[in-house]
C-alpha positions in Angstrom: 45.3 6.9 -14.2 48.6 5.7 -12.6 49.5 9.2 -11.7 46.2 9.6 -9.8 46.8 6.3 -7.8 43.9 4.6 -9.4 43.3 1.0 -8.6 41.6 -1.9 -10.4 40.2 -5.2 -9.1 40.7 -7.8 -11.8 39.6 -11.4 -11.5 41.9 -13.3 -13.9 43.5 -16.6 -14.6 46.1 -14.9 -16.7 49.7 -15.4 -15.4 50.7 -12.4 -17.6 48.3 -10.0 -15.8 49.4 -11.4 -12.5 53.0 -10.3 -13.1 52.1 -6.6 -13.4 54.5 -4.6 -11.3 53.0 -4.0 -7.9 50.1 -6.3 -8.4 48.7 -8.0 -5.3 47.5 -11.5 -6.0 44.9 -13.1 -3.8 44.0 -16.8 -3.9 40.4 -17.7 -2.9 40.1 -21.1 -1.3 37.7 -23.0 1.0 39.9 -21.7 3.9 39.5 -18.1 2.9 41.4 -15.4 1.0 45.2 -15.5 1.0 47.8 -13.1 -0.5 50.2 -15.1 -2.6 53.0 -14.6 -5.1 52.0 -15.2 -8.7 54.4 -18.1 -9.0 52.4 -19.9 -6.2 49.2 -19.9 -8.3 48.1 -23.0 -10.1 47.5 -21.0 -13.2 51.1 -19.8 -13.4 52.5 -23.3 -12.7 50.3 -25.0 -15.3 51.2 -22.4 -17.9 54.9 -22.8 -17.1 54.7 -26.6 -17.4 52.9 -26.3 -20.7 55.4 -23.8 -22.2 58.3 -26.0 -21.0 57.0 -29.1 -22.7 53.9 -28.5 -24.9 54.0 -32.0 -26.5 54.0 -33.8 -23.2 51.2 -31.6 -21.8 49.1 -32.1 -24.9 49.5 -35.9 -24.7 48.5 -35.7 -21.0 45.5 -33.4 -21.7 44.3 -35.5 -24.7 44.8 -38.7 -22.6 47.3 -40.0 -25.1 50.0 -41.1 -22.5 49.6 -44.8 -23.3 50.2 -44.5 -27.1 
């Protein structure tokens, strides 16, 4: 399909799919649709923070910060 210049429109929250070479990422907001780099997406940033410090993120997500 690549050789035939096929295109796909995929709605995803997956930072892995967003990094596909040549992918165009669009962010839908109240202000409209904007083309962004995948690193600018909240999904990428959240996944990165989680992978950098899973214990801290789990404490935050499970509301265990004050223990």
